[in-house]
DSSP file (Angstrom, degrees, kcal/mol; ACC not computed):
  #  RESIDUE AA STRUCTURE BP1 BP2  ACC     N-H-->O    O-->H-N    N-H-->O    O-->H-N    TCO  KAPPA ALPHA  PHI   PSI    X-CA   Y-CA   Z-CA
    1    1 A M    >>        0   0    0      0, 0.0     3,-1.4     0, 0.0     4,-0.6   0.000 360.0 360.0 360.0 -26.5  -33.5    7.3  -15.7
    2    2 A S  H >>  +     0   0    0      1,-0.3     4,-0.9     2,-0.2     3,-0.5   0.773 360.0  68.6 -65.5 -23.2  -33.5    7.6  -11.9
    3    3 A W  H 3> S+     0   0    0      1,-0.2     4,-0.6     2,-0.2    -1,-0.3   0.793  89.6  64.9 -63.3 -26.5  -34.4    3.9  -11.7
    4    4 A L  H X4 S+     0   0    0     -3,-1.4     3,-0.6     1,-0.2    -1,-0.2   0.889 103.0  45.2 -63.8 -39.4  -30.9    3.2  -13.0
    5    5 A F  H << S+     0   0    0     -4,-0.6    -1,-0.2    -3,-0.5    -2,-0.2   0.690 107.1  59.4 -78.8 -18.0  -29.3    4.6   -9.8
    6    6 A Q  H 3< S+     0   0    0     -4,-0.9    -1,-0.2    -3,-0.2    -2,-0.2   0.578  79.1 115.4 -84.9  -9.2  -31.7    2.8   -7.5
    7    7 A A  S << S-     0   0    0     -3,-0.6     2,-0.2    -4,-0.6    -3,-0.0  -0.313  73.6-111.0 -62.7 141.4  -30.7   -0.6   -8.8
    8    8 A K        -     0   0    0      1,-0.1     2,-0.4     3,-0.0    -1,-0.1  -0.476  25.3-123.5 -73.7 143.5  -29.0   -2.8   -6.2
    9    9 A I        -     0   0    0     -2,-0.2    49,-0.8     1,-0.1    50,-0.1  -0.734  32.1-109.6 -85.4 132.2  -25.3   -3.5   -6.6
   10   10 A A        -     0   0    0     -2,-0.4     2,-0.2    47,-0.1    46,-0.1  -0.393  37.6-108.3 -62.3 135.7  -24.6   -7.2   -6.8
   11   11 A K        -     0   0    0     -2,-0.1     2,-0.4    46,-0.1    46,-0.2  -0.458  43.0-174.7 -67.6 132.8  -22.8   -8.3   -3.6
   12   12 A S  E     -A   56   0A   0     44,-2.4    44,-2.7    -2,-0.2     2,-0.4  -0.976  14.0-150.9-133.3 147.2  -19.2   -9.1   -4.3
   13   13 A H  E     -A   55   0A   0     -2,-0.4     2,-0.4    42,-0.2    42,-0.2  -0.939   8.4-170.1-118.8 137.7  -16.4  -10.6   -2.1
   14   14 A F  E     -A   54   0A   0     40,-2.3    40,-2.9    -2,-0.4     2,-0.7  -0.995  14.9-147.5-129.2 128.8  -12.7   -9.9   -2.4
   15   15 A Y  E     +A   53   0A   0     -2,-0.4   112,-0.3    38,-0.2     2,-0.2  -0.864  40.5 157.8 -96.3 115.4  -10.0  -11.8   -0.5
   16   16 A V  E     -A   52   0A   0     36,-2.5    36,-2.6    -2,-0.7     2,-0.6  -0.750  50.2-104.7-132.9 169.3   -7.2   -9.3    0.2
   17   17 A W  E     -AB  51 125A   0    108,-2.6   108,-2.9    -2,-0.2     2,-0.9  -0.926  36.7-139.2 -93.4 123.2   -4.3   -8.4    2.3
   18   18 A Y  E     -AB  50 124A   0     32,-3.5    32,-1.0    -2,-0.6   106,-0.2  -0.773  18.7-173.1 -86.4 108.7   -5.4   -5.5    4.5
   19   19 A L  E     -     0   0A   0    104,-2.0     2,-0.3    -2,-0.9    -1,-0.2   0.728  42.5-111.3 -77.0 -22.4   -2.4   -3.1    4.5
   20   20 A G  E     - B   0 123A   0    103,-0.9   103,-2.2    -3,-0.1     2,-0.3  -0.774  26.6 -90.1 126.3-170.1   -3.9   -0.9    7.2
   21   21 A S  E     - B   0 122A   0     -2,-0.3     2,-0.3   101,-0.2   101,-0.2  -0.981  26.3-175.0-144.7 154.9   -5.4    2.6    7.6
   22   22 A K  E     - B   0 121A   0     99,-1.6    99,-2.8    -2,-0.3     2,-0.1  -0.965  39.9 -85.4-144.3 158.7   -4.2    6.0    8.4
   23   23 A E  E     - B   0 120A   0     -2,-0.3    97,-0.3    97,-0.2     2,-0.3  -0.397  45.2-137.9 -65.6 142.3   -5.8    9.4    9.0
   24   24 A A        -     0   0    0     95,-2.8    95,-0.3    84,-0.2     9,-0.1  -0.717  11.0-145.5-104.0 153.7   -6.5   11.4    5.8
   25   25 A D  S    S+     0   0    0     -2,-0.3   141,-0.5     7,-0.2     2,-0.3   0.527  82.1  17.3 -90.7  -8.3   -6.0   15.1    5.2
   26   26 A G  S    S-     0   0    0    139,-0.1     3,-0.1     3,-0.1    -2,-0.1  -0.853  73.7-110.2-151.0-176.3   -9.0   15.3    2.8
   27   27 A V  S    S-     0   0    0      1,-0.3     2,-0.3    -2,-0.3    64,-0.1   0.783  90.3  -4.9 -95.2 -33.1  -12.2   13.8    1.6
   28   28 A R  S    S+     0   0    0     64,-0.0    -1,-0.3    80,-0.0     3,-0.1  -0.988  79.3  80.6-157.5 164.1  -11.1   12.7   -1.9
   29   29 A G  S >> S-     0   0    0     -2,-0.3     4,-1.5     1,-0.1     3,-1.0  -0.110  72.3 -93.4 114.2 150.8   -8.4   12.9   -4.5
   30   30 A S  H 3> S+     0   0    0      1,-0.3     4,-2.8     2,-0.2    -1,-0.1   0.784 119.4  66.0 -67.2 -26.6   -5.2   11.1   -5.3
   31   31 A A  H 34 S+     0   0    0      1,-0.2    -1,-0.3     2,-0.2    -2,-0.1   0.783 105.7  44.5 -65.0 -25.5   -3.2   13.7   -3.4
   32   32 A V  H <> S+     0   0    0     -3,-1.0     4,-0.5     2,-0.1    -2,-0.2   0.875 121.2  37.0 -80.9 -41.8   -5.0   12.4   -0.2
   33   33 A V  H  X S+     0   0    0     -4,-1.5     4,-2.8     2,-0.1     3,-0.3   0.905 103.5  65.0 -83.2 -44.6   -4.5    8.7   -1.0
   34   34 A L  H  X S+     0   0    0     -4,-2.8     4,-2.6     1,-0.2     5,-0.2   0.863 100.7  48.1 -56.5 -47.0   -1.1    8.3   -2.6
   35   35 A P  H  > S+     0   0    0      0, 0.0     4,-1.9     0, 0.0    -1,-0.2   0.908 116.9  44.0 -61.0 -38.9    1.2    9.4    0.3
   36   36 A I  H  X S+     0   0    0     -4,-0.5     4,-2.7    -3,-0.3     5,-0.2   0.894 112.0  52.8 -71.0 -40.0   -0.7    7.1    2.7
   37   37 A M  H  X S+     0   0    0     -4,-2.8     4,-2.3     1,-0.2     5,-0.2   0.919 109.8  49.2 -60.8 -43.8   -0.8    4.2    0.2
   38   38 A R  H  X S+     0   0    0     -4,-2.6     4,-2.4    -5,-0.2    -1,-0.2   0.923 112.4  47.8 -60.8 -44.7    3.0    4.5   -0.2
   39   39 A Q  H  X S+     0   0    0     -4,-1.9     4,-2.4     1,-0.2    -2,-0.2   0.918 112.6  47.4 -64.3 -44.7    3.6    4.5    3.6
   40   40 A L  H  X S+     0   0    0     -4,-2.7     4,-1.7     2,-0.2    -1,-0.2   0.866 112.2  50.6 -67.1 -35.6    1.3    1.5    4.1
   41   41 A L  H  X S+     0   0    0     -4,-2.3     4,-0.8    -5,-0.2    -1,-0.2   0.918 110.3  49.7 -64.9 -43.1    3.0   -0.4    1.3
   42   42 A K  H >X S+     0   0    0     -4,-2.4     3,-0.8     1,-0.2     4,-0.6   0.909 111.4  49.0 -61.6 -42.2    6.4    0.4    2.8
   43   43 A D  H >X S+     0   0    0     -4,-2.4     4,-2.3     1,-0.2     3,-0.9   0.828 102.2  63.3 -65.8 -31.9    5.2   -0.8    6.2
   44   44 A S  H 3< S+     0   0    0     -4,-1.7    -1,-0.2     1,-0.3    -2,-0.2   0.736  97.0  57.3 -68.5 -20.8    3.9   -4.0    4.6
   45   45 A F  H << S+     0   0    0     -4,-0.8    -1,-0.3    -3,-0.8    -2,-0.2   0.728 112.2  41.6 -79.0 -21.2    7.4   -5.0    3.6
   46   46 A K  H << S+     0   0    0     -3,-0.9     2,-0.4    -4,-0.6    -2,-0.2   0.828 126.3  27.6 -89.8 -38.0    8.5   -4.9    7.2
   47   47 A K  S  < S-     0   0    0     -4,-2.3    -1,-0.3     0, 0.0     0, 0.0  -0.992  88.5-113.4-130.9 129.6    5.4   -6.5    8.8
   48   48 A T        -     0   0    0     -2,-0.4    -3,-0.1    -3,-0.1    -4,-0.1  -0.404  34.7-128.5 -63.3 126.7    3.2   -9.0    7.1
   49   49 A P        -     0   0    0      0, 0.0     2,-0.2     0, 0.0   -30,-0.2  -0.297  25.9-104.4 -71.8 162.8   -0.3   -7.6    6.6
   50   50 A S  E     -A   18   0A   0    -32,-1.0   -32,-3.5     1,-0.1     2,-0.2  -0.578  28.8-115.0 -89.2 151.8   -3.4   -9.5    7.7
   51   51 A K  E     +A   17   0A   0    -34,-0.2    15,-0.6    -2,-0.2     2,-0.3  -0.595  43.3 167.1 -81.8 145.6   -5.7  -11.4    5.4
   52   52 A A  E     -AC  16  65A   0    -36,-2.6   -36,-2.5    -2,-0.2     2,-0.5  -0.963  34.2-125.2-151.5 165.6   -9.2  -10.1    5.2
   53   53 A T  E     -AC  15  64A   0     11,-3.0    11,-2.9    -2,-0.3     2,-0.6  -0.984  19.4-159.7-116.2 128.0  -12.4  -10.3    3.2
   54   54 A V  E     -AC  14  63A   0    -40,-2.9   -40,-2.3    -2,-0.5     2,-0.5  -0.943   7.0-165.4-107.8 123.4  -13.9   -7.1    1.7
   55   55 A Q  E     -AC  13  62A   0      7,-2.9     7,-2.6    -2,-0.6     2,-0.5  -0.938   1.7-166.2-111.1 125.3  -17.6   -7.4    0.9
   56   56 A I  E     +AC  12  61A   0    -44,-2.7   -44,-2.4    -2,-0.5     2,-0.2  -0.948  21.3 147.1-115.1 127.5  -19.1   -4.7   -1.3
   57   57 A S  E >   - C   0  60A   0      3,-2.5     3,-0.8    -2,-0.5   -47,-0.1  -0.820  65.0 -83.9-142.4-178.2  -22.9   -4.3   -1.6
   58   58 A S  T 3  S+     0   0    0    -49,-0.8    29,-0.1    -2,-0.2     3,-0.1   0.724 126.0  59.7 -66.1 -19.1  -25.4   -1.5   -2.1
   59   59 A K  T 3  S-     0   0    0      1,-0.2    28,-2.3   -50,-0.1     2,-0.3   0.794 118.2-100.8 -76.1 -29.2  -25.3   -1.0    1.7
   60   60 A G  E <   -CD  57  86A   0     -3,-0.8    -3,-2.5    26,-0.3     2,-0.4  -0.999  54.9 -31.9 146.9-145.3  -21.6   -0.2    1.6
   61   61 A L  E     -CD  56  85A   0     24,-2.6    24,-3.3    -2,-0.3     2,-0.5  -0.937  42.1-164.7-120.0 136.2  -18.4   -2.0    2.5
   62   62 A K  E     -CD  55  84A   0     -7,-2.6    -7,-2.9    -2,-0.4     2,-0.5  -0.987   5.2-158.3-123.3 126.2  -17.8   -4.7    5.1
   63   63 A L  E     -CD  54  83A   0     20,-2.8    20,-2.7    -2,-0.5     2,-0.5  -0.908  11.1-175.1-103.7 123.3  -14.3   -5.6    6.2
   64   64 A I  E     +CD  53  82A   0    -11,-2.9   -11,-3.0    -2,-0.5     2,-0.3  -0.979  15.8 152.5-121.6 122.3  -14.1   -9.1    7.8
   65   65 A Q  E     -CD  52  81A   0     16,-2.4    16,-3.3    -2,-0.5     2,-0.5  -0.984  44.1-112.3-147.3 157.7  -10.8  -10.2    9.3
   66   66 A S  E     - D   0  80A   0    -15,-0.6    14,-0.2    -2,-0.3   -15,-0.1  -0.791  35.1-173.2 -89.6 128.2   -9.3  -12.5   12.0
   67   67 A V  E     - D   0  79A   0     12,-3.2    12,-2.7    -2,-0.5     2,-0.2  -0.946  28.9-107.6-121.5 144.1   -7.7  -10.6   14.8
   68   68 A P  E     + D   0  78A   0      0, 0.0     2,-0.3     0, 0.0    10,-0.2  -0.485  42.4 177.1 -70.2 138.0   -5.7  -12.2   17.7
   69   69 A A  E     - D   0  77A   0      8,-3.0     8,-3.3    -2,-0.2     2,-0.5  -0.984  29.4-118.6-140.4 150.0   -7.6  -12.1   21.0
   70   70 A M  E     - D   0  76A   0     -2,-0.3     6,-0.2     6,-0.2     2,-0.1  -0.777  27.2-144.0 -92.7 128.5   -6.7  -13.4   24.5
   71   71 A S    >   -     0   0    0      4,-3.3     3,-1.6    -2,-0.5    -1,-0.0  -0.286  31.4 -99.3 -80.5 173.1   -9.0  -16.0   25.9
   72   72 A R  T 3  S+     0   0    0      1,-0.3    -1,-0.1     2,-0.1    -2,-0.0   0.802 124.0  57.5 -63.8 -28.9  -10.0  -16.2   29.6
   73   73 A S  T 3  S-     0   0    0      2,-0.1    -1,-0.3     1,-0.0     3,-0.1   0.498 122.0-106.4 -81.8  -2.0   -7.4  -19.0   30.1
   74   74 A G  S <  S+     0   0    0     -3,-1.6     2,-0.3     1,-0.3    -2,-0.1   0.467  76.9 132.2  94.0   1.4   -4.6  -16.7   28.8
   75   75 A K        -     0   0    0     -5,-0.0    -4,-3.3     1,-0.0     2,-0.6  -0.627  57.4-123.7 -87.2 146.2   -4.2  -18.4   25.4
   76   76 A I  E     +D   70   0A   0     -2,-0.3     2,-0.3    -6,-0.2    -6,-0.2  -0.783  40.0 167.1 -89.5 125.6   -4.1  -16.3   22.2
   77   77 A K  E     -D   69   0A   0     -8,-3.3    -8,-3.0    -2,-0.6     2,-0.3  -0.909  37.6 -98.0-135.1 165.1   -6.7  -17.3   19.7
   78   78 A S  E     -D   68   0A   0     -2,-0.3     2,-0.4   -10,-0.2   -12,-0.1  -0.652  34.8-171.0 -88.0 134.7   -8.2  -15.9   16.5
   79   79 A Q  E     -D   67   0A   0    -12,-2.7   -12,-3.2    -2,-0.3     2,-0.4  -0.976  24.4-119.5-127.0 140.3  -11.5  -14.0   16.7
   80   80 A L  E     -D   66   0A   0     -2,-0.4     2,-0.4   -14,-0.2   -14,-0.2  -0.654  28.6-167.4 -81.8 125.8  -13.5  -12.8   13.7
   81   81 A A  E     -D   65   0A   0    -16,-3.3   -16,-2.4    -2,-0.4     2,-0.4  -0.948   1.8-165.1-115.8 135.0  -14.0   -9.0   13.6
   82   82 A K  E     -D   64   0A   0     -2,-0.4     2,-0.5   -18,-0.2   -18,-0.2  -0.976   3.7-171.5-122.7 130.1  -16.5   -7.4   11.2
   83   83 A F  E     -D   63   0A   0    -20,-2.7   -20,-2.8    -2,-0.4     2,-0.5  -0.980   7.7-159.1-122.3 120.4  -16.5   -3.7   10.4
   84   84 A Q  E     -D   62   0A   0     -2,-0.5     2,-0.5   -22,-0.2   -22,-0.2  -0.871   5.5-170.8-101.5 126.2  -19.4   -2.2    8.4
   85   85 A I  E     -D   61   0A   0    -24,-3.3   -24,-2.6    -2,-0.5     5,-0.1  -0.974  23.5-128.5-116.6 118.6  -18.9    1.1    6.6
   86   86 A A  E >   -D   60   0A   0     -2,-0.5     3,-1.9   -26,-0.2     4,-0.4  -0.257  19.5-116.4 -65.2 151.6  -22.1    2.6    5.2
   87   87 A A  G >  S+     0   0    0    -28,-2.3     3,-1.2     1,-0.3   -27,-0.1   0.836 115.1  59.8 -58.0 -34.5  -22.1    3.6    1.5
   88   88 A S  G 3  S+     0   0    0    -29,-0.3    -1,-0.3     1,-0.2   -28,-0.1   0.617 100.2  57.2 -71.7 -11.0  -22.6    7.3    2.5
   89   89 A C  G <  S+     0   0    0     -3,-1.9    20,-2.8    19,-0.1     2,-0.6   0.472  86.1  88.5 -96.9  -4.1  -19.3    7.2    4.4
   90   90 A I  E <   +E  108   0A   0     -3,-1.2    18,-0.2    -4,-0.4     3,-0.1  -0.855  47.0 166.0 -97.0 122.8  -17.2    6.1    1.4
   91   91 A T  E     +     0   0A   0     16,-2.5     2,-0.3    -2,-0.6    17,-0.2   0.695  54.8   8.1-112.9 -23.1  -15.9    9.1   -0.4
   92   92 A Y  E     -E  107   0A   0     15,-1.3    15,-2.5   -64,-0.1     2,-0.3  -0.994  50.1-172.4-161.0 151.1  -13.1    8.1   -2.9
   93   93 A S  E     +E  106   0A   0     -2,-0.3     2,-0.3    13,-0.2    13,-0.2  -0.994  11.6 162.8-147.2 144.8  -11.4    5.1   -4.3
   94   94 A M  E     -E  105   0A   0     11,-2.1    11,-3.1    -2,-0.3     2,-0.3  -0.987  28.2-127.8-155.7 159.0   -8.3    4.6   -6.5
   95   95 A T  E     -E  104   0A   0     -2,-0.3     9,-0.2     9,-0.2     6,-0.1  -0.784  33.8-108.5-105.4 155.9   -5.8    1.9   -7.6
   96   96 A G        -     0   0    0      7,-2.1     2,-0.2     4,-0.5    -1,-0.1  -0.205  34.0-100.8 -75.0 170.7   -2.1    2.3   -7.4
   97   97 A K    >   -     0   0    0      1,-0.1     3,-2.4     3,-0.1     5,-0.2  -0.618  64.6 -47.0 -89.5 153.4    0.3    2.7  -10.3
   98   98 A A  T 3  S+     0   0    0      1,-0.3    -1,-0.1     2,-0.2     0, 0.0  -0.295 127.8  28.8 -55.5 139.0    2.3   -0.2  -11.7
   99   99 A P  T 3  S+     0   0    0      0, 0.0    -1,-0.3     0, 0.0     3,-0.2  -0.962 132.2  43.0 -87.7   8.6    4.0   -2.2  -10.1
  100  100 A F  S X  S+     0   0    0     -3,-2.4     3,-1.3     1,-0.2    -4,-0.5  -0.118  72.5 122.1-105.8  36.3    1.5   -1.6   -7.3
  101  101 A D  T 3   +     0   0    0      1,-0.3    -1,-0.2    -6,-0.1    -3,-0.1   0.376  63.6  70.8 -80.0   6.5   -1.6   -1.6   -9.5
  102  102 A D  T 3  S+     0   0    0     -3,-0.2    24,-3.4    -5,-0.2     2,-0.4   0.257  81.8  92.9 -99.3  10.1   -3.0   -4.5   -7.3
  103  103 A V  E <   - F   0 125A   0     -3,-1.3    -7,-2.1    22,-0.2     2,-0.5  -0.888  58.4-161.7-108.2 133.7   -3.5   -2.1   -4.4
  104  104 A V  E     -EF  95 124A   0     20,-3.0    20,-2.5    -2,-0.4     2,-0.4  -0.962   2.6-161.1-115.1 128.0   -6.8   -0.3   -3.8
  105  105 A G  E     -EF  94 123A   0    -11,-3.1   -11,-2.1    -2,-0.5     2,-0.4  -0.924   7.9-170.8-108.6 133.6   -7.0    2.8   -1.6
  106  106 A V  E     -EF  93 122A   0     16,-2.8    16,-2.8    -2,-0.4     2,-0.5  -0.987  13.3-149.4-128.8 127.3  -10.4    3.9   -0.2
  107  107 A V  E     +EF  92 121A   0    -15,-2.5   -16,-2.5    -2,-0.4   -15,-1.3  -0.831  31.4 164.7 -93.7 130.1  -11.1    7.2    1.7
  108  108 A M  E     -EF  90 120A   0     12,-2.8    12,-2.8    -2,-0.5     2,-0.7  -0.978  42.4-113.5-146.1 157.4  -13.9    6.8    4.2
  109  109 A L  E     + F   0 119A   0    -20,-2.8     2,-0.4    -2,-0.3    10,-0.2  -0.831  40.9 168.4 -91.7 113.4  -15.5    8.4    7.2
  110  110 A V        -     0   0    0      8,-3.1     2,-0.7    -2,-0.7    -2,-0.1  -0.978  29.5-139.6-130.9 117.7  -14.8    6.3   10.3
  111  111 A L        +     0   0    0     -2,-0.4    -2,-0.0     2,-0.0     8,-0.0  -0.678  32.3 165.2 -80.8 116.0  -15.6    7.7   13.7
  112  112 A N    >   -     0   0    0     -2,-0.7     3,-1.7     5,-0.1    -2,-0.1  -0.977  31.7-151.9-133.5 116.6  -12.8    6.6   16.1
  113  113 A P  T 3  S+     0   0    0      0, 0.0    -1,-0.1     0, 0.0    -2,-0.0   0.732  96.1  59.3 -63.3 -21.1  -12.3    8.3   19.5
  114  114 A E  T 3  S+     0   0    0      2,-0.0     2,-0.3     0, 0.0     0, 0.0   0.621  98.5  71.4 -81.4 -12.4   -8.6    7.5   19.4
  115  115 A M  S <  S-     0   0    0     -3,-1.7    -3,-0.1     1,-0.1     0, 0.0  -0.703  70.8-142.7-106.5 155.5   -8.0    9.5   16.2
  116  116 A N  S    S+     0   0    0     -2,-0.3    -1,-0.1     1,-0.1    -2,-0.0   0.883  86.1  47.0 -80.6 -41.7   -8.1   13.2   15.6
  117  117 A S        -     0   0    0      2,-0.1    -5,-0.1     1,-0.1    -7,-0.1  -0.800  66.6-147.2-106.3 142.3   -9.7   13.2   12.1
  118  118 A P  S    S+     0   0    0      0, 0.0    -8,-3.1     0, 0.0     2,-0.4   0.660  77.7  90.4 -78.9 -13.7  -12.8   11.2   11.1
  119  119 A M  E     + F   0 109A   0    -95,-0.3   -95,-2.8   -10,-0.2     2,-0.3  -0.703  56.1 173.8 -88.3 130.2  -11.4   10.7    7.6
  120  120 A H  E     -BF  23 108A   0    -12,-2.8   -12,-2.8    -2,-0.4     2,-0.5  -0.954  27.9-139.5-133.8 151.6   -9.2    7.6    7.0
  121  121 A V  E     -BF  22 107A   0    -99,-2.8   -99,-1.6    -2,-0.3     2,-0.4  -0.965  19.2-166.1-108.4 124.0   -7.6    5.9    4.0
  122  122 A H  E     -BF  21 106A   0    -16,-2.8   -16,-2.8    -2,-0.5     2,-0.4  -0.904   5.9-156.3-106.4 138.6   -7.8    2.1    4.0
  123  123 A C  E     -BF  20 105A   0   -103,-2.2  -104,-2.0    -2,-0.4  -103,-0.9  -0.959   9.3-174.1-121.2 135.8   -5.5    0.1    1.7
  124  124 A Y  E     -BF  18 104A   0    -20,-2.5   -20,-3.0    -2,-0.4     2,-0.6  -0.984  13.9-148.4-127.3 135.1   -6.2   -3.4    0.4
  125  125 A R  E     -BF  17 103A   0   -108,-2.9  -108,-2.6    -2,-0.4   -22,-0.2  -0.924  18.2-158.7-106.8 121.7   -3.8   -5.5   -1.7
  126  126 A C        -     0   0    0    -24,-3.4  -110,-0.1    -2,-0.6   -24,-0.1  -0.361  29.8-108.6 -91.9 172.8   -5.5   -7.9   -4.2
  127  127 A D  S    S+     0   0    0   -112,-0.3    -1,-0.1     1,-0.1   -25,-0.1   0.690  97.9   7.4 -77.0 -18.5   -4.1  -11.0   -5.8
  128  128 A S  S  > S-     0   0    0    -26,-0.2     4,-2.0     1,-0.1     5,-0.1  -0.985  73.8-109.9-155.5 160.7   -3.9   -9.3   -9.3
  129  129 A P  H  > S+     0   0    0      0, 0.0     4,-2.2     0, 0.0     5,-0.1   0.842 117.9  57.2 -61.3 -32.5   -4.3   -6.0  -11.0
  130  130 A E  H  > S+     0   0    0      2,-0.2     4,-2.0     1,-0.2     5,-0.1   0.916 106.3  47.6 -65.5 -42.8   -7.5   -7.3  -12.6
  131  131 A T  H  > S+     0   0    0      1,-0.2     4,-2.6     2,-0.2    -1,-0.2   0.901 111.0  52.3 -63.7 -40.7   -9.1   -8.1   -9.3
  132  132 A A  H  X S+     0   0    0     -4,-2.0     4,-2.7     1,-0.2    -2,-0.2   0.892 108.3  51.1 -62.5 -39.8   -8.1   -4.6   -8.0
  133  133 A Q  H  X S+     0   0    0     -4,-2.2     4,-2.5     2,-0.2    -1,-0.2   0.893 110.7  48.3 -64.8 -39.6   -9.7   -3.0  -11.0
  134  134 A I  H  X S+     0   0    0     -4,-2.0     4,-2.2     2,-0.2    -2,-0.2   0.923 113.1  47.4 -66.2 -44.0  -13.0   -4.9  -10.4
  135  135 A M  H  X S+     0   0    0     -4,-2.6     4,-2.1     2,-0.2    -2,-0.2   0.933 113.6  48.0 -61.8 -46.0  -13.0   -4.0   -6.7
  136  136 A H  H  X S+     0   0    0     -4,-2.7     4,-2.7     1,-0.2    -2,-0.2   0.907 110.6  51.7 -60.8 -43.5  -12.3   -0.3   -7.6
  137  137 A A  H  X S+     0   0    0     -4,-2.5     4,-2.2     1,-0.2    -1,-0.2   0.888 109.0  50.5 -62.7 -39.9  -15.1   -0.4  -10.2
  138  138 A N  H  X S+     0   0    0     -4,-2.2     4,-1.6     2,-0.2    -1,-0.2   0.902 112.2  46.6 -64.9 -40.9  -17.6   -1.8   -7.7
  139  139 A I  H  X S+     0   0    0     -4,-2.1     4,-2.6     2,-0.2    -2,-0.2   0.908 111.4  51.8 -67.4 -40.9  -16.6    0.9   -5.2
  140  140 A Q  H  X S+     0   0    0     -4,-2.7     4,-2.4     1,-0.2    -2,-0.2   0.883 107.0  53.4 -62.4 -38.4  -16.9    3.6   -7.9
  141  141 A L  H  < S+     0   0    0     -4,-2.2     4,-0.3     2,-0.2    -1,-0.2   0.892 111.2  46.8 -61.6 -39.8  -20.4    2.3   -8.8
  142  142 A L  H >< S+     0   0    0     -4,-1.6     3,-0.9     1,-0.2    -2,-0.2   0.922 114.9  45.3 -66.4 -46.3  -21.3    2.7   -5.2
  143  143 A I  H 3< S+     0   0    0     -4,-2.6    -2,-0.2     1,-0.2    -1,-0.2   0.812 102.8  65.6 -69.1 -31.6  -19.8    6.2   -4.8
  144  144 A S  T 3< S+     0   0    0     -4,-2.4    -1,-0.2    -5,-0.2    -2,-0.2   0.541  70.8 115.4 -75.5  -5.7  -21.3    7.5   -8.1
  145  145 A R  S X> S-     0   0    0     -3,-0.9     4,-2.3    -4,-0.3     3,-0.7  -0.424  74.5-124.3 -63.9 138.6  -24.9    7.3   -6.9
  146  146 A P  H 3> S+     0   0    0      0, 0.0     4,-2.3     0, 0.0     5,-0.2   0.858 109.1  51.9 -55.9 -40.6  -26.4   10.8   -6.8
  147  147 A E  H 3> S+     0   0    0      1,-0.2     4,-1.8     2,-0.2     5,-0.1   0.846 110.6  49.1 -67.4 -31.0  -27.5   10.6   -3.1
  148  148 A I  H <> S+     0   0    0     -3,-0.7     4,-2.2     2,-0.2    -1,-0.2   0.901 109.3  51.9 -71.8 -41.4  -23.9    9.5   -2.2
  149  149 A Q  H  X S+     0   0    0     -4,-2.3     4,-2.1     1,-0.2    -2,-0.2   0.906 110.0  49.6 -60.9 -41.5  -22.4   12.4   -4.2
  150  150 A R  H  X S+     0   0    0     -4,-2.3     4,-2.4     1,-0.2    -1,-0.2   0.916 110.5  49.7 -62.8 -42.3  -24.7   14.8   -2.4
  151  151 A S  H  X S+     0   0    0     -4,-1.8     4,-2.3     1,-0.2    -2,-0.2   0.849 108.7  53.1 -67.6 -32.5  -23.7   13.4    1.0
  152  152 A I  H  X S+     0   0    0     -4,-2.2     4,-2.5     2,-0.2    -1,-0.2   0.920 110.1  47.3 -66.5 -43.2  -20.0   13.7    0.1
  153  153 A I  H  X S+     0   0    0     -4,-2.1     4,-2.0     2,-0.2    -2,-0.2   0.917 113.2  48.5 -64.1 -43.0  -20.5   17.4   -0.8
  154  154 A D  H  X S+     0   0    0     -4,-2.4     4,-2.4     1,-0.2    -2,-0.2   0.900 110.9  51.5 -61.8 -40.9  -22.4   18.0    2.5
  155  155 A L  H  X S+     0   0    0     -4,-2.3     4,-2.7     2,-0.2     5,-0.2   0.914 107.9  51.5 -62.4 -44.4  -19.6   16.2    4.4
  156  156 A E  H  X S+     0   0    0     -4,-2.5     4,-2.1     1,-0.2    -1,-0.2   0.910 110.9  48.6 -59.3 -42.6  -16.9   18.4    2.8
  157  157 A Q  H  X S+     0   0    0     -4,-2.0     4,-2.5     2,-0.2    -2,-0.2   0.921 112.4  47.4 -64.3 -44.5  -18.8   21.5    3.8
  158  158 A R  H  X S+     0   0    0     -4,-2.4     4,-1.9     1,-0.2    -2,-0.2   0.914 113.1  48.1 -64.1 -43.0  -19.3   20.3    7.4
  159  159 A L  H  <>S+     0   0    0     -4,-2.7     5,-2.3     2,-0.2     6,-1.2   0.871 112.0  50.3 -66.0 -36.4  -15.7   19.3    7.8
  160  160 A F  H ><5S+     0   0    0     -4,-2.1     3,-1.0    -5,-0.2    -2,-0.2   0.930 111.5  47.3 -65.9 -45.1  -14.6   22.6    6.3
  161  161 A L  H 3<5S+     0   0    0     -4,-2.5    -2,-0.2     1,-0.3    -1,-0.2   0.816 110.7  52.7 -66.3 -30.1  -16.8   24.6    8.7
  162  162 A A  T 3<5S-     0   0    0     -4,-1.9    -1,-0.3    -5,-0.2    -2,-0.2   0.535 115.7-117.2 -81.3  -6.4  -15.5   22.5   11.7
  163  163 A G  T < 5S+     0   0    0     -3,-1.0    -3,-0.2    -4,-0.4    -2,-0.1   0.601  87.2 112.0  82.1  11.2  -12.0   23.3   10.7
  164  164 A L  S   <S+     0   0    0     -5,-2.3     2,-0.4    -6,-0.2    -4,-0.2   0.556  70.2  56.6 -91.3  -9.1  -11.0   19.7    9.9
  165  165 A L        -     0   0    0     -6,-1.2    -2,-0.2    -5,-0.1    -1,-0.1  -0.987  67.8-155.5-129.3 128.1  -10.6   20.2    6.2
  166  166 A V              0   0    0   -141,-0.5    -6,-0.1    -2,-0.4    -7,-0.0  -0.860 360.0 360.0-101.0 133.8   -8.3   22.8    4.5
  167  167 A P              0   0    0      0, 0.0    -1,-0.1     0, 0.0  -141,-0.0   0.515 360.0 360.0 -66.4 360.0   -9.3   23.9    1.0
């Protein structure tokens, strides 16, 4: 039966609106994701979110997006940015409730020196609720692997001992 969990996840690509990310108060659960998802959705109505490609494979999640950058001549041009998040750093995923059931929220461990907490919620808006469900199912398949579950429990313990996680 262990061979079932060792099977590679087929690589999938999702073209989404990247709503943004914010620091999370926990490692998993809807209580961690929903307030941030609401805030990022509210912000997306004021400022247009950027388009991105989310690639999910057995290695983890890769976010690919165009970001504005200044060239040497002073002109602003678009530059491709790629962010790789290892499967062991993804701890939770959920979709929003209708009418926002096309939004996927993902809790992940991202080390950023500018932030206080290593835990972040990233939100992605898909073109339909069905696409969001497929994306969520692929992330859940990744998270449900036994070695990932063990690493999430170890991560929770380390964050609690470091004082970054409140029970």
